[in-house]
C-alpha positions in Angstrom: -13.2 25.2 22.2 -12.6 28.3 20.2 -11.5 27.9 16.6 -7.8 28.6 15.8 -7.7 31.7 13.7 -4.9 32.4 11.2 -3.7 35.5 9.6 -6.1 36.3 6.6 -5.1 34.9 3.2 -7.5 37.2 1.3 -9.5 40.3 1.9 -13.0 39.7 0.5 -14.3 36.2 -0.3 -17.5 36.0 -2.3 -19.3 32.6 -2.2 -22.0 32.3 -4.9 -24.5 29.6 -3.8 -25.0 29.0 -0.1 -25.9 25.3 -0.1 -24.0 22.7 1.8 -20.8 22.9 -0.3 -20.6 26.7 -0.7 -21.8 27.3 2.8 -19.3 25.0 4.4 -16.5 26.5 2.5 -17.5 30.0 3.6 -18.1 29.1 7.2 -14.9 27.1 7.5 -12.8 30.0 6.2 -14.7 32.6 8.2 -14.2 30.6 11.5 -10.5 30.3 10.8 -10.1 34.1 10.1 -8.8 33.4 6.6 -10.8 36.3 5.0 -11.3 39.8 6.3 -14.9 39.6 5.0 -17.0 36.7 3.6 -19.9 37.8 1.4 -22.6 35.3 0.3 -24.8 35.3 -2.8 -28.0 33.3 -3.1 -31.3 33.8 -4.9 -33.4 32.4 -1.9 -34.1 35.1 0.7 -34.4 32.6 3.5 -31.0 31.1 2.7 -29.6 34.6 2.8 -31.1 35.3 6.2 -30.0 31.9 7.7 -26.5 32.4 6.3 -25.9 35.5 8.3 -27.8 34.3 11.4 -25.8 31.0 11.5 -22.4 32.8 11.1 -21.8 31.3 7.6 -21.0 34.7 6.1 -20.7 38.3 7.3 -23.3 39.6 4.9 -25.4 38.5 1.9 -26.4 40.0 -1.3 -29.1 38.9 -3.9 -27.3 40.5 -6.8 -24.0 39.2 -8.1 -22.7 42.6 -9.2 -23.2 44.1 -5.7 -21.4 41.2 -4.0 -18.4 41.2 -6.3 -17.4 44.8 -5.8 -13.8 44.5 -4.4 -13.8 40.8 -4.3 -10.3 39.0 -4.1 -11.7 35.4 -4.5 -15.0 34.3 -6.0 -16.1 30.8 -5.3 -18.9 29.4 -7.6 -20.9 26.7 -5.7 -24.0 26.7 -7.8 -25.5 23.7 -9.7 -23.5 22.5 -12.7 -26.1 23.6 -15.3 -26.4 27.0 -13.6 -22.6 27.5 -13.9 -22.8 28.8 -17.5 -25.3 31.5 -16.6 -23.4 32.7 -13.6 -20.0 32.9 -15.5 -21.7 34.9 -18.3 -22.9 37.3 -15.6 -19.3 37.6 -14.2 -18.0 38.2 -17.7 -19.8 41.5 -17.7 -18.4 42.8 -14.4 -15.2 44.6 -13.6 -13.5 42.0 -11.3 -10.1 43.5 -11.3 -7.5 40.7 -10.4 -10.1 38.6 -8.6 -9.4 34.9 -8.6 -12.3 32.6 -9.6 -12.8 29.0 -8.6 -15.6 26.5 -8.5 -16.8 23.4 -6.8 -18.5 21.6 -9.7 -18.1 17.8 -10.0 -17.9 17.7 -13.9 -14.8 19.7 -14.7 -14.9 19.4 -18.5 -18.3 21.1 -18.7 -17.4 23.8 -16.4 -14.0 24.5 -18.1 -15.5 24.8 -21.5 -18.1 27.3 -20.2 -15.6 29.4 -18.3 -13.2 29.5 -21.3 -16.0 30.8 -23.5 -17.3 33.3 -20.9 -14.1 34.6 -19.4 -11.8 35.2 -22.4 -8.6 36.7 -21.2 -9.6 36.3 -17.5 -9.7 32.6 -17.9 -6.1 32.4 -16.6 -7.4 33.6 -13.2 -9.9 30.8 -13.0 -8.9 27.7 -11.0 -11.3 24.7 -11.5 -11.9 22.6 -8.4 -13.9 19.9 -6.8 -14.2 19.0 -3.1 -15.2 15.3 -2.7 -17.2 15.7 0.5 -20.9 15.8 1.2 -23.7 14.9 3.4 -27.2 13.6 3.3 -28.2 16.9 4.6 -28.5 19.9 2.3 -29.0 23.7 2.4 -27.2 26.4 4.3 -28.5 25.1 7.6 -26.3 22.1 7.1 -23.2 24.2 6.5 -20.3 22.8 8.5 -16.9 24.5 8.8 -15.1 21.1 9.3 -16.8 19.3 6.3 -13.6 19.2 4.3 -11.2 18.1 7.1 -9.4 15.0 5.8 -11.4 14.9 2.5 -10.0 15.1 -0.9 -10.2 18.3 -2.9 -9.1 18.0 -6.4 -8.0 21.0 -8.6 -7.8 20.7 -12.2 -5.5 23.7 -13.4 -5.0 24.1 -17.2 -1.7 25.0 -18.9 -2.6 28.7 -18.9 -3.8 28.9 -15.3 -2.0 31.6 -13.4 0.4 30.1 -10.8 -0.3 32.6 -8.2 -4.1 32.0 -8.5 -3.6 28.3 -8.2 -1.4 28.8 -5.1 -4.1 31.0 -3.5 -6.9 28.5 -4.0 -4.8 25.6 -3.0 -3.9 27.5 0.2 -7.6 28.2 1.0 -8.5 24.5 0.8 -5.4 23.5 2.9 -6.5 26.0 5.6 -9.7 23.9 5.8 -7.5 20.8 6.5 -8.5 19.3 3.1 -6.1 16.9 1.3 -5.5 18.8 -2.1 -4.4 17.0 -5.2 -3.9 18.4 -8.7 -4.9 16.4 -11.8 -6.0 16.9 -15.4 -9.6 17.6 -16.2 -9.9 14.4 -18.3 -8.5 12.2 -15.6 -10.8 13.9 -13.0 -13.9 13.4 -15.0 -13.1 9.7 -15.7 -12.3 9.0 -12.0 -15.5 10.6 -10.7 -17.6 9.0 -13.3 -16.5 5.6 -12.1 -16.4 6.3 -8.3 -19.3 8.6 -7.7 -21.5 9.2 -10.9 -21.9 5.5 -11.9 -22.8 4.4 -8.3 -25.4 7.1 -8.0 -26.8 6.2 -11.4 -27.1 2.5 -10.4 -28.7 3.3 -7.0 -31.3 5.6 -8.6 -32.0 3.0 -11.3 -32.3 0.0 -9.0 -34.7 1.6 -6.6 -36.8 3.0 -9.6 -36.7 -0.5 -11.2 -37.9 -2.2 -8.1 -40.5 0.4 -7.4 -42.0 -0.2 -10.8 -42.3 -3.9 -10.3 -44.3 -4.0 -7.1 -47.6 -2.5 -6.2 -47.6 0.0 -3.4 -43.8 -0.6 -2.9 -44.6 -3.9 -1.2 -41.3 -5.3 -2.0 -39.5 -2.9 0.2 -41.0 -4.3 3.3 -38.6 -7.3 2.9 -35.5 -5.4 2.1 -32.5 -6.0 4.5 -29.7 -3.8 5.6 -27.6 -4.5 2.5 -30.3 -3.0 0.2 -30.7 0.0 2.5 -26.8 0.6 2.5 -26.5 0.1 -1.2 -29.4 2.4 -2.1 -28.8 5.2 0.5 -27.3 7.5 -2.2 -30.6 7.3 -4.1 -31.9 9.7 -1.5 -29.6 12.4 -2.9 -30.8 15.6 -4.6 -32.4 14.5 -7.9 -31.9 18.0 -9.6 -28.3 18.1 -8.7 -27.6 14.7 -10.2 -29.7 15.4 -13.2 -27.4 18.2 -13.9 -24.2 16.2 -13.2 -25.1 13.3 -15.5 -25.9 15.7 -18.4 -22.8 17.7 -17.8 -20.4 14.7 -17.5 -22.3 12.3 -19.9 -19.3 11.4 -22.1 -17.3 10.0 -19.2 -20.3 8.4 -17.6 -21.2 6.7 -20.7 -17.7 5.2 -21.2 -17.7 3.9 -17.6 -21.3 2.7 -18.0 -20.5 0.8 -21.2 -17.6 -0.9 -19.5 -19.8 -1.9 -16.5 -22.6 -3.1 -18.8 -20.2 -5.3 -20.6 -18.9 -6.8 -17.3 -22.6 -7.1 -16.2 -23.4 -9.1 -19.3 -20.5 -11.5 -18.6 -21.7 -11.9 -15.0 -25.3 -12.7 -16.3 -23.8 -15.3 -18.6 -22.0 -16.9 -15.7 -25.1 -17.1 -13.6 -27.1 -18.5 -16.7 -24.4 -21.3 -17.2 -24.1 -22.0 -13.5 -20.4 -21.0 -13.7 -19.5 -20.9 -10.1 -15.8 -20.5 -10.8 -16.3 -17.2 -12.5 -18.7 -16.0 -9.9 -16.1 -16.8 -7.1 -13.5 -15.0 -9.0 -15.6 -11.8 -9.2 -16.7 -12.1 -5.6 -13.2 -12.7 -4.1 -11.6 -10.0 -6.1 -14.4 -7.6 -5.1 -14.2 -8.4 -1.5 -10.5 -7.8 -1.3 -10.9 -4.5 -3.3 -13.6 -3.5 -0.8 -11.4 -4.4 2.2 -8.6 -2.5 0.8 -10.9 0.5 0.3 -12.1 0.2 3.9 -8.6 0.0 5.2 -7.7 3.3 3.3 -10.7 4.9 4.9 -10.0 3.5 8.4 -6.4 4.8 8.2 -7.6 8.2 6.9 -5.3 7.7 3.9 -6.8 10.9 2.6 -4.1 12.6 4.8 -1.6 9.8 4.0 -0.9 8.9 7.6 1.4 6.1 6.7 3.7 8.7 5.0 4.0 10.8 8.1 7.1 8.7 8.8 6.7 9.1 12.5 5.0 6.1 13.9 7.2 5.7 17.0 8.0 2.6 19.1 9.1 3.2 22.7 11.1 0.3 24.0 11.6 0.2 27.8 14.9 -1.2 29.2 15.4 -4.6 30.8 13.2 -7.7 31.2 13.5 -11.4 30.5 11.6 -13.8 28.3 9.6 -17.0 29.0 6.9 -19.1 27.4 6.1 -20.7 24.1 5.1 -18.8 21.0 4.6 -19.3 17.2 5.7 -16.5 15.0 4.0 -15.8 11.6 4.4 -18.1 8.6 7.5 -18.1 6.4 7.3 -15.1 3.9 9.4 -16.8 1.3 7.2 -19.9 1.3 4.0 -17.9 1.4 5.0 -16.0 -1.8 6.0 -19.1 -3.6 2.8 -21.1 -2.6 0.7 -18.5 -4.3 2.9 -18.3 -7.5 3.2 -22.0 -8.0 -0.4 -22.8 -6.8 -1.7 -20.3 -9.4 0.3 -22.0 -12.2 -0.6 -25.5 -11.0 -3.5 -27.6 -12.4 -6.1 -28.1 -9.8 -6.9 -26.6 -6.4 -4.1 -25.9 -3.9 -4.8 -25.6 -0.2 -2.2 -23.4 1.9 -2.2 -23.4 5.7 0.0 -21.1 7.9 0.1 -18.4 5.2 1.7 -15.1 6.3 -1.0 -12.4 6.2 1.5 -9.6 5.9 1.2 -6.9 3.1 4.2 -8.3 1.1 2.6 -11.7 0.7 -0.9 -10.2 0.1 0.6 -8.2 -2.7 1.5 -11.4 -4.5 -2.1 -12.6 -4.0 -3.4 -9.5 -5.5 -1.1 -9.7 -8.5 -2.4 -13.2 -9.4 -6.1 -12.2 -8.8 -5.4 -9.3 -11.2 -4.2 -12.0 -13.7 -7.5 -13.9 -13.4 -6.6 -16.4 -10.8 -9.4 -17.2 -8.3 -7.9 -17.2 -4.8 -10.0 -17.6 -1.6 -8.8 -16.2 1.7 -6.6 -15.7 3.5 -8.6 -16.5 6.6 -6.8 -17.5 9.7 -3.7 -18.3 7.5 -5.8 -20.6 5.2 -5.7 -19.9 1.4 -7.4 -21.8 -1.5 -5.8 -21.3 -4.9 -7.7 -22.4 -8.0 -4.8 -23.0 -10.4 -5.1 -21.9 -14.0 -2.1 -24.0 -15.4 1.3 -22.7 -16.7 -0.4 -21.0 -19.7 -3.7 -19.8 -18.1 -2.8 -16.3 -16.8 -4.6 -13.4 -18.3 -3.5 -9.8 -19.0 -4.1 -7.6 -16.0 -6.2 -4.4 -16.6 -3.2 -2.2 -15.3 0.1 -2.2 -13.6 0.6 -4.9 -10.9 1.5 -3.1 -7.6 4.0 -5.0 -5.5 4.0 -2.7 -2.5 7.2 -3.0 -0.6 7.9 -6.6 -1.7 11.2 -7.2 -3.6 10.5 -10.9 -3.6 7.2 -10.4 -5.5 8.7 -8.1 -8.1 11.9 -10.2 -8.8 10.2 -13.6 -8.9 7.2 -12.3 -10.9 9.5 -10.8 -13.5 10.7 -14.3 -14.4 7.2 -15.7 -14.7 5.9 -12.8 -16.7 8.9 -12.6 -19.2 7.4 -15.5 -21.3 3.7 -14.6 -21.0 1.8 -13.6 -24.2 0.8 -10.2 -22.6 2.6 -7.1 -21.6 2.9 -6.2 -17.9 4.3 -3.4 -15.8 5.4 -4.0 -12.2 5.4 -1.1 -9.8 5.9 -0.6 -6.0 6.0 1.8 -3.2 8.7 4.5 -2.8 10.9 2.0 -0.8 10.8 -0.7 -3.4 11.2 1.9 -6.2 14.8 2.5 -4.9 15.9 -1.2 -5.1 18.0 -2.6 -7.9 16.2 -4.8 -10.5 19.1 -5.1 -13.1 20.2 -8.2 -11.3 17.1 -10.1 -12.7 16.6 -7.9 -15.8 20.0 -8.6 -17.2 19.9 -12.4 -17.3 16.3 -12.4 -18.4 17.3 -10.3 -21.4 20.0 -12.9 -22.2 17.3 -15.5 -22.3 15.4 -13.4 -24.8 13.1 -11.3 -22.5 12.3 -7.6 -23.4 12.3 -5.6 -20.1 12.7 -1.9 -19.5 13.4 -0.5 -16.1 13.4 2.9 -14.5 16.6 5.0 -14.1 19.6 3.0 -12.8 17.8 -0.2 -13.3 15.1 0.6 -10.6 11.4 -0.1 -10.8 9.0 0.2 -12.6 9.7 -2.9 -14.7 7.9 -2.9 -18.1 7.9 -6.4 -19.5 7.0 -7.1 -23.2 4.9 -10.1 -23.8 5.0 -12.7 -26.5 8.8 -13.3 -26.3 10.4 -16.7 -27.0 12.8 -17.5 -24.2 15.8 -19.8 -24.6 17.3 -21.6 -21.7 20.9 -20.8 -20.6 23.4 -21.7 -17.9 23.8 -18.6 -15.7 26.6 -18.3 -13.2 25.4 -15.8 -10.7 27.9 -13.1 -9.8 26.6 -12.9 -6.2 24.5 -15.1 -4.1 20.8 -14.2 -4.4 17.8 -16.7 -3.9 15.5 -14.1 -5.6 17.7 -14.0 -8.8 18.0 -17.9 -8.8 14.2 -18.3 -8.3 13.4 -15.8 -11.0 15.5 -17.6 -13.6 14.2 -21.0 -12.7 10.7 -19.8 -13.0 11.4 -18.2 -16.4 12.9 -21.6 -17.3 9.5 -23.3 -16.9 8.8 -21.6 -20.3 12.1 -21.5 -22.0 13.3 -23.7 -24.9 16.0 -26.0 -23.6 17.4 -26.5 -20.1 17.8 -23.4 -17.7 20.6 -23.9 -15.1 21.7 -21.5 -12.4 25.0 -21.9 -10.4 25.3 -19.9 -7.3 28.7 -18.8 -5.7 27.4 -19.6 -2.2 24.3 -21.5 -0.9 21.0 -19.6 -0.8 17.6 -20.6 0.3 16.2 -23.5 -1.8 12.4 -23.0 -1.2 11.7 -22.7 -5.0 13.4 -25.9 -5.9 11.7 -27.8 -3.0 8.3 -26.4 -3.8 8.6 -27.1 -7.6 9.2 -30.8 -6.6 6.3 -30.6 -4.3 4.0 -29.6 -7.1 5.5 -32.5 -9.3 7.8 -30.5 -11.4 11.2 -32.1 -11.9 14.2 -30.1 -10.7 17.7 -31.3 -11.1 20.2 -30.2 -8.3 24.0 -31.1 -8.5 26.1 -29.2 -6.1 25.7 -25.4 -6.6 23.6 -25.8 -9.7 19.9 -26.1 -10.2 18.3 -26.9 -13.5 14.9 -27.0 -14.9 13.4 -27.4 -18.4 10.0 -26.7 -20.0 7.5 -29.3 -21.0 6.3 -30.5 -17.6 3.3 -29.4 -15.5 2.6 -28.3 -11.9 0.0 -30.5 -10.1 -2.0 -28.9 -7.2 -1.0 -29.9 -3.8 -1.4 -29.1 0.0 1.1 -26.8 1.6 1.7 -26.2 5.3 3.8 -23.1 5.7 6.3 -23.3 8.7 6.9 -20.4 11.0 9.4 -17.9 9.5 12.9 -18.2 10.9 13.6 -14.6 9.9 10.8 -13.6 12.3 11.9 -16.0 15.0 15.4 -14.6 14.8 14.3 -11.5 16.8 13.2 -13.8 19.6 16.2 -16.1 19.4 18.5 -13.0 20.0 16.1 -11.6 22.6 16.1 -14.8 24.8 19.9 -15.0 24.3 20.7 -11.6 25.6 18.1 -11.0 28.3 19.0 -12.6 31.7 17.1 -15.5 33.1 15.3 -16.2 29.9 14.0 -19.5 28.3 11.7 -19.4 25.4 10.4 -22.0 22.9 9.6 -21.1 19.4 7.2 -23.5 17.8 7.1 -25.1 14.3 10.0 -23.0 12.9 11.2 -23.8 9.4 14.9 -24.9 9.7 15.7 -25.3 6.0 19.5 -25.6 6.0 19.8 -22.7 3.6 18.0 -20.5 6.2 19.7 -21.4 9.5 22.7 -19.2 9.4 21.3 -17.2 12.3 21.2 -20.2 14.5 24.8 -21.2 13.4 26.1 -17.7 14.1 24.4 -17.5 17.5 25.9 -20.8 18.5 29.4 -19.7 17.4 28.9 -16.8 19.7 28.1 -19.1 22.6 24.2 -19.1 22.3 22.3 -21.8 24.1 20.0 -23.1 21.3 18.5 -26.7 20.9 16.3 -28.1 18.2 13.4 -30.3 19.4 10.7 -32.3 17.7 12.5 -32.2 14.3 10.2 -33.3 11.4 9.4 -32.6 7.8 6.3 -30.9 6.6 5.5 -30.6 2.9 9.2 -31.0 2.0 10.4 -28.5 4.4 12.2 -29.4 7.6 10.7 -27.8 10.8 11.5 -28.0 14.6 10.6 -26.3 17.9 13.5 -24.2 18.9 14.5 -23.8 22.6 16.7 -20.8 23.5 18.2 -19.9 26.8 20.1 -16.9 28.1 23.8 -17.1 27.3 27.0 -15.1 27.7 27.7 -14.2 24.1 31.3 -13.5 22.8 32.3 -11.6 19.7 33.4 -13.5 16.6 34.6 -13.2 13.1 31.5 -14.3 11.2 32.4 -17.0 8.6 31.7 -15.6 5.1 30.1 -18.9 4.0 27.4 -18.2 6.5 26.6 -14.7 5.2 24.1 -15.7 2.5 22.4 -18.1 5.0 21.6 -15.2 7.4 21.4 -12.1 5.1 18.0 -11.0 6.4 18.8 -11.7 10.0 21.9 -9.4 10.4 20.3 -6.4 11.8 19.2 -8.3 14.9 22.6 -10.2 15.0 24.3 -6.8 15.2 22.3 -6.3 18.4 23.6 -9.6 19.7 27.1 -8.5 18.8 26.6 -5.3 20.7 25.7 -7.4 23.8 28.7 -9.9 23.3 32.1 -9.8 25.0 34.7 -8.6 22.6 34.7 -7.7 18.9 32.3 -9.1 16.1 33.5 -8.6 12.5 31.3 -9.1 9.4 32.7 -9.1 5.9 31.1 -10.0 2.5 27.7 -8.6 3.2 27.6 -5.7 0.7 24.1 -7.0 -0.2 22.9 -5.4 3.1 23.4 -2.0 1.6 20.6 -2.4 -1.0 17.8 -3.9 1.2 14.8 -1.8 2.3 17.4 0.6 3.7 21.2 0.6 3.8 21.2 -1.8 6.7 24.8 -1.6 7.5 24.8 2.2 7.8 21.4 2.6 9.4 22.2 -0.1 12.1 25.7 1.6 12.7 24.0 4.9 13.2 21.4 3.5 15.6 24.0 1.6 17.6 26.3 4.6 17.9 23.3 6.7 19.1 22.9 4.2 21.9 26.6 4.3 22.9 27.8 1.2 21.1 31.1 1.3 19.2 30.0 0.2 15.7 32.2 0.9 12.6 30.6 0.3 9.2 32.8 -1.0 6.3 32.1 -1.2 2.5 30.9 -4.8 2.9 30.2 -5.3 6.5 30.7 -3.9 10.1 32.9 -4.0 13.2 31.1 -4.0 16.5 32.7 -3.9 19.9 30.4 -5.3 22.6 29.6 -3.2 25.7 27.0 -1.3 27.5 23.9 -0.1 25.6 22.4 3.2 26.4 19.1 4.6 25.5 18.4 7.1 22.8 16.6 8.1 19.7 17.1 5.9 16.6 15.6 6.0 13.1 14.4 2.9 11.3 14.1 4.6 7.9 11.0 2.6 7.1 12.8 -0.6 7.5 10.9 -3.1 9.6 13.9 -5.2 10.5 15.7 -2.1 11.8 12.7 -1.1 14.0 12.3 -4.7 15.5 16.1 -5.0 16.1 16.3 -1.9 18.3 13.1 -3.0 20.1 15.1 -6.2 21.1 18.2 -4.2 22.0 16.2 -2.5 24.8 16.4 -5.7 26.8 20.0 -4.8 27.6 19.6 -0.9 27.4 20.0 1.3 30.5 17.4 3.7 29.3 14.4 3.7 26.9 15.1 3.5 23.2 12.7 5.6 21.0 12.4 4.2 17.5 11.1 6.4 14.7 9.5 5.5 11.4 8.1 2.1 12.4 5.0 1.9 10.3 6.3 -0.9 8.0 6.5 -3.4 10.9 2.9 -4.1 10.4 3.5 -5.0 6.8 5.9 -8.0 7.4 5.3 -9.0 11.0 1.7 -8.0 11.9 1.6 -9.2 15.6 5.2 -8.4 16.5 4.3 -6.0 19.4 1.6 -8.5 20.7 4.1 -11.4 20.8 6.7 -9.1 22.5 4.2 -8.3 25.2 3.4 -12.0 25.5 6.9 -13.1 26.2 8.2 -10.0 28.2 9.7 -7.5 25.8 8.5 -4.1 26.9 7.9 -2.3 23.6 4.8 -0.6 22.4 3.7 2.3 20.1 4.4 5.5 21.8 1.4 6.6 23.9 0.1 3.1 24.3 2.3 1.9 27.1 
């Protein structure tokens, strides 16, 4: 297939050094028609001949002066230690307004040399570094697609000309590279850690083993892991010699840090300290899996932020069968938090392996807790006790999990170390003053971002004082945050809620042997007790089950059983509301598991009718309202919701976003400041936007069961973070929704 050609960005491009890096840059831009002429410079006559023959350049020169006549852009792709000599030669030439750039991997060294050599022309120099390569080298390995979906880092200085920077940035983007800008110092530190140190270790290990064995006998017994680890020791020795000398300050800093960690690891092996080894190995495995996931998803082009993962939901269908939805997210979060602070080893089964709950696991790993798994829903937490957490090396990243951030803020407010809690763009828009304000009243020192939003900066070493807090609005997260802070506070900490909210924290604290006093709407704890490790079986999440409760209710000729669902009375508002609407729902095989009531739920098709939703049920169904709005759209008559302003500050403004989507499908839905009015009737097809909110995306997937045409749902990527097998379960029971293109 012919390469797409664009209008030229520059007239004459000169590439000095026609190895893999420079040759691929030249060839890619030439193939795309980005330059009217591409001129190569190389000292090797054979490289010059091959460069023209292979279509890498239009022509070649052996002399820099001849090549640079009339140049618009000059790319320096020579070895690091040769860069200073080339820059000195360029300083003696009349380059006019030419823009200079480079591809060296040690930017501090290159920038210092360029500043010395170029003088006033330094403003036209744009330092750069493509993070791409191959085991092959030389001009014959030049590949015009080498940089596609690979990072290219530009490190402009304060004096760098904006037009020059934009031009170099545009050339790399024309090669489909993912371009980022960062400081010289940050670049050299990052590369020292992620590229230079691994190469140093690989060269050193192979050399060390080769020293120790006659005729390299030891390598006969090396397995694939050794081969994979040491593959990079086959890289060009001269190039790496130059890099280590050029970036030695940053490499030495990283090497000293690694050597210190290696000494600690050696001591652990010497002592037979399996706990320390397990901690290192579990943290490393998770970090490696995260890195692999980034590569697999091609995060270099940030596919997750394309905001256009589309679900296509086909109309009609009925449901049947038995399914078990994923484990309860609220209980999964708390099992890790309390298990980490307990004394002993806690076993968790049924853990939800979604990204929100995994963020909680990672946070506690970062604070020194050894956690095995999850594997098939099983997690083993080696608790460190209430006072055993350690300072994390950097900010704790909560992803999209508001539960993680709000509950952790209570635990961290009394730790002896400082912490910073950050999140993704969605979480960074959510209000945190609702926990920061009462924690400050207890003595915590917490700073937030603008308007009380993340990040949260928590000052360690504070003495907390217990208090009686009357919550202005019902929130299980605020209640739990303050109760967890109360485990460390002087005197009792009591929280009174204006309406009942989920009580998983109170139940689980008791399950770990920590006394909790509950009288009416007030829960109270005090410090001085301990958490003792236990076994936790996480029931299926009623919030996830809710989508299928509504689905089987609205689809004709349906009967579905949802197994082992948690029916905590503070969470069953969705069942109560559906029953008030005429839903046919029965609880079977009711039992208690680990302090939480569970049941199998049987749901059959029913003619739903519109109702005024009792306000006392609102806090008990706050997360389930998006799909309940779908039930209301299918009901006869009008449904009115009031007292649910909390829905406007979830992952999206769920009142407005659901109203917009329902209206797009022909449903009469009128949002109000604290709720919505929905008149049931026919549902058409249409285009709706989930705004990155998983519950919106899944709700409109369910709405398709009563639609007259397909519903196309945009921005569905976050479904995988909270309900990883949603599409598979839909297919299993008869809901016809899939990623667009996979039907």
